[in-house]
N, C-alpha and C positions, 0 to 999 in steps of 0.2 A: 541906247536900245539894247535889250537883253539878247544873248545868243540863243538860238533855238536849239533845243536838246535833241541830241540825235542817239540812235540806238543801234548797237553793233554787236557782233559776236566776238569774244575774246579768244584769240588764237593761241597765245603763249604769254609767257611773263618775262619781264627783264630783271636785270640784277638788283634793281632798287625795290622788287616787289610789284611793280605795276603791271597790270594787264596790257598786252599790245593787241592792237586791232587795225584794221585798214578802213579808211573811209574816204571817197572821192580822191583817190591818189595819194593820200596822206597816211603816215604812221601815226597812230593815236595812242599815247601812253596814258593809261586810265588808273588812277590811285582807287583801291578798294575793289578792284574787279579781278576774277581769276579765270583760267583757261576754261573754255566750254560755256561760260555763262553769257547771257544776253544782257549787256549793260546800257543803260542810259545815262549819258554823261554831259557834263558841262565843262568846256574848255576855259582855262584860266591863263593860258599862254599859247600864242599861234605863231607859227612859222611857216614858210613856204612849203616845206617838206614834211613837217610834223606838228603836232599838238600836245600840250600836256593838259590833262583833264582830270576831273574827279567824278566817280561814279555817283549818280543821284539816285539810282536804284538798279537792281539786279534781279534777274529771273533765271530759271534753271540753275539753281545753286550747284557749284562745283562740289565734288566729294571731298575736296580739301578744305572747303570753308568750315569754320568753326565759329563759335561765339566768342569775341574777344574777352579776355578776363578782365581787362582794366576799363573801368567807366570813363576815362579820359581818351581812349584810343579813337583815333581820327581827328582830335583836336591838339593834343599834345605830340609835338614831332620827334619824340624820343624812340618810337617804335614804328615800324612799317609793315610787319607781318603778323600781328596778332590775330587777324582773321583768317589764318591759314594754319592748318594742322602742323603741329611741331615736326612731324617726320617728313611732311611734304616740304618744310622749309630747308630741312637738311638736304633733301633730294634735289631741290631746285639749286642750291648752292653748289652742290656736287656737278650739276649740269653746267653751271655758270663757268666753273673751273674747268672742265673738260672742253667746252666749247672754246673758251679763250685760248687754251693751249693750242686747240687745232687751228683756230681761225687766225689768231695773231701770231703764235709761236710756230705754227705748222709742225707740231710735234704731237705724238701720242704715247702717253706712259705705257710701259710694258705692263704694269700692274696698277689697278685702281686700289688705293688703300681704303680700308673700311672707314666709313666717317667716324669722328670721335664725338660722342655725344656727353652731355652732362645734365645738370638740373637746368630746367627752362625758366624758372621763376626765382626771383630773389637772389639772384647770382651776382649782382653788380656791386663790387667792392669799392669801386672808384667812380666818381661822377664830378662834374662841374655844373652847378645849377644857378640860374639867374635869380636876381632879387630886384624887385620894383614896386614903389608904392604906387598904387592905381587910384586916383581921386575918386573916379566914378564908382568904384567899388568900396571906396572908403577903408582900404585896408592894404597891407603889403603882401604881395604874391611871391611864392618861393617855389621854383620849379624849372622844367626845361621850357625851351621856347615852343610856341605853337608852330604847327606846320606851316612853312612858307610865310613866316611872319617874325618880327622882332619882339612881338609881345610875349610875356611870360604866361604859360598855361596855368590856369586856376586849378592846382592839384590838391586833392586831399589825401592822396596817397600815390605810390608808384610801385607797381607789381615787379618790376625788374631789380629795383634797389633791394638791399638788404632789408628784411622785415623791420628791423629796429629802426633804421633810418628812415624808412617809408613812413612808419608810425609818426615820427618826429615832424614830418613836413608841416602840418597844421600848427603844431605847437612852436616850430621855429619861425613860422610866419608871425605869430602872435608876439614872440619875443622880440624880433627886429622891428615889428611895427611900433613897439613901446620904447625903442631907443632914440636918443636925441639925434643920431646920425643916420636914421633909417633911409634917407635919400642919397646917402654917401657909402652904401654897401652895395656895390653892384653884383656881387657873386658869393657863393658859398662853394668851397671845394671840399669834397668827401673823400675820406681815405679810412678804410676799414682794415684793420690788421688782425692778427690771431688774438692779441690780448688787449687792444684799445681801439676805439673808434674816434677819429679826429675830424673836427669840423674847422675848416680855415676860413675865416671872414676877411674879405678884402675890403679894408677900411681906407676911405679917401680922407678921412679927418680923424683927430684922436677921439677917444672915448671920454666921456664924463666919468665921474666917480660913481654915480648913480647907474650909468651903463654898465660899468664893470661889476658891480654887485649883482646886476641881473644876469650877466653871463655866468658869473661864478655860481649863482643859485641854480640856474638852468643846467650846467655840467654837473653839478653835483646830484641833482635830481634824477638826471637822465644818464647818468654813467658814461658820459663822453668827455673828451677833451677839447677844449678850444685853442686854435692857434689864431694869431692876427698877422695880416700880412698888408703893411701900409704902402709897398711899393711893388717891386718885382718879386718873382718866387723866391729869390734868394734872401728876402726880408722877413719871410714868414718864420715865426717863433712861437713857442709855447706860451699860453697866457694862463689858463688855469684848467685842471690843477697843475702847478708848476712842475711838478714832478709825477710822472705817470709811466706805466709800462712803456717799453720800447715798441714803437710801431714797427711791425715786421709781419712776414708771411713765412710759411715753412714749406719745405719738400722733404717730407718724412722718408721717402723711399731712399733719399741719398743722405739723410742725416743733416740737412742743411736748414739753418735759419737765415733768412735775408732781412736784414734791418733796412729800413727805407724812410725817407722823409715825405710827408704828405703831398708835397708839391712835385716830388720826382715821379718819372714814369714807371709804372708797374702794370702788369696785365690787370684788367679790371676783374676777371673772373678767376679767382684763385683755385676753385676746385678744378676747373678744366686746365689751367695752367699746369698743375701737376701731371695731368694726363698727357698733356702736350709735351713736357719736358721728358716724360717716359718714352714716349714714341720717338722723339728727337734723338735721345740717346740709343735707343735700339736700332734705329736707322744708321746711326753714326758709328756705332759699335766701337767706342774708343778703347785702346789697348794702352797697358802701362808703358810700353817702348815708344809710343808714337808722340809725335810733335803736332799738335792741332791749333788752328787759328778759330777764334770765334769773332767774327766782324759784325759791328753794330751790337755790341756786347751789352749795352746798358748797365745795370748794376751787378751783371754777372748771373742772369737767370739761367743761362745755360753753361757758362764758363765753369761755375763751382761745381755742378754735377759732373761735368766732363773731367775736371781736376780730381773729383773723388775716385775715379777709375784708375787713377795713377799715372795718366797721360800728362804731358807737359803741355800747357795751354797758354796761349797769347790772346787776350782780350783787347779788341780794339773799338773804341767809341768816340764819336765826335764832341761830346759833352764832357768837359773837364770835371764838372761837378759829378757827374755819374761815374767818371773813372775813379774819382776820389772815394766814391761811395762803394765802388766794387772792390778797391784795395781793402777798405775797411771790412766789407763782407768776407774777403779771403782770410783775413787776420781773425775775424770773429769765429769762423769756421775751421780754423787751423790748416789752411790750404796755400799759405804763403810759399811753400818749398816748390811747388809746381804750378804756380799761377804768375803771370806777368800782364800788366795792362798799359796801354798807351793811348794818348789823346791824339786823335788824327781825323782829318776831314776826309772821309771815305768816298765823297762825291767827287773829289779831285784825285782819285788814284790813278797811277800811270804804271806803265810796266818797269820803269826804273825804281820807283818807289816801292812797288810790290816786290821786286827782286831783293831789295834792300831789307826787307823783313825776314828774308830767310826762307827755307823750303819747309813745306808742311805736308803731312801725310793726309790730313783731311781737313776740311772747313765746315763750320757751321755759320750760315748767313741769315741773319734776322733784321732786314731792313725796314725803314718806314715805308709809306705808302709810294714814295718816289722809285722804290726798288733799289738795285745795286748795279746798274749798268756799266758805270766806269770801272768797278771792280772787276766785273765779268770780262770786259773788253781787255783789261790789263793782263790777263792770264796768258803766259807764254808756255812752250814746252817745259822750261826750266823751272816753272813756279807752279805748274798745274798739279793739284792734289789728286789723289786717286778717287776721292769721294767727296761730294758736297751735299749736305743737307740745308735745304733752303726754306725758311719759314717765312710765309707772305701774309700780309695784310691787304693786298690789293692783286686779285688774279690777272689783272691787265699787265702790270708790270713784271709780274711773275712769268707770264707768257712770253713778253718781250725778251726778257733775259734768257729764258729757256731756248728761245730761237738761237741766240748767240752760242750759249753752252753747246747745244746739240749740232748745229749746222756749221759753226765756225771753229769751235774749240774741241770738238771730237767727243763730247760725253754722249752717254746714253741716259735717257730718262727712265730709271728704273721703275719709279713709282709716284704716284701724286694722289692727295686725298684732301678732304675738307675737315676742319675742326670747328665745330658750332660754339665758337667762343662768345658770340653775342646773340643769343636766342631772341627772337621776336623782332629783330633788326635785319636790315638787308646786308649787313657787314659780313664779308667772306673772309675768313682766316683759313689757310692752307699750309700744307707742308708737302716738299718734294724732295727726291733723293736722285742725284745724278752721279754716274760712276764712269771710271775708265778701266775698271777691273774686268 
């Protein structure tokens, strides 16, 4: 028996872009509804204290509501906020950051940093998209997963991918559909650089000679490079053309070119990454006489710009492969004299290990979603830097770590703000600066 649809007034919005309302003592999270609107909804998940629902209709449209640009919005799970004005998206993300700091961290920044904006469409330079041959449709689908589903969305284009890659989606679908191993290609990884666009095919079986010919012709026609990945990420290798420009992105302000492999982690939004690095360096204010640590350094996205200032920098990362790439990046940019890199599990940091690294004037911390709590807890008066710039992809763990930094370690939260790295999605990227000065 189908649930009876209910109508409620949306009171606020959560960090996933869902409208929040109350009905019969429960909190209702409603996809597709905005504050102030009257939404009729159908629940798809029910718990004793809350329900997850989809709006079936809305009235009293919010001033924030806009027409989604993508024809697949609402089906494809890649975006959550296209129905919301871009400026409102940023304001909501800023509110999520501030509320998280106050509620979880019990801290208030002395200054709210102005949000960092960039382009809102066609910004995504990296993505992993699924592949599946669907018998009922009689063809192979290439795209992101549908919302709340393992099915692949039937995409004709994607408005947040780079325009060139977006236009290739139907053609890529046709190409894979014509391969002998179409059922043994589960995903395509996309990596766009300044000089080359790479598509990495995850292949579970070898290609035939005819398959290889088709890939070569596609690559030549559409000016992309195919890589093949038969097993784990470290098995990915160039296929055609065998010789192509180096995959890289640049940080022109610092005269840096960052080579990377298509399966290695880099920021998906190269344009906003440049602005983010500029802000981080401005907040960190590295000086030539200083000794600085870059924790969770990756391939050196912050390490090398810091080194360009003349400071001595130690980059630490848990991935040996990324450390190797960071060393190569330092060599490529002529920065080996004032950079060092280490492979270390920062989630197992303790006071003794941290003390063994030496004393640093400043830290740059850019952890994954889990945050950097063990590193933060390991700080002692002897190892405490004067300033910490913390780049976060999860406002909840930033707030948790901020509570320790401020209320236990004696830092002041000088400023915090959001960076709209992922427009049209609910993802919140932020930056904060802590000081003992």
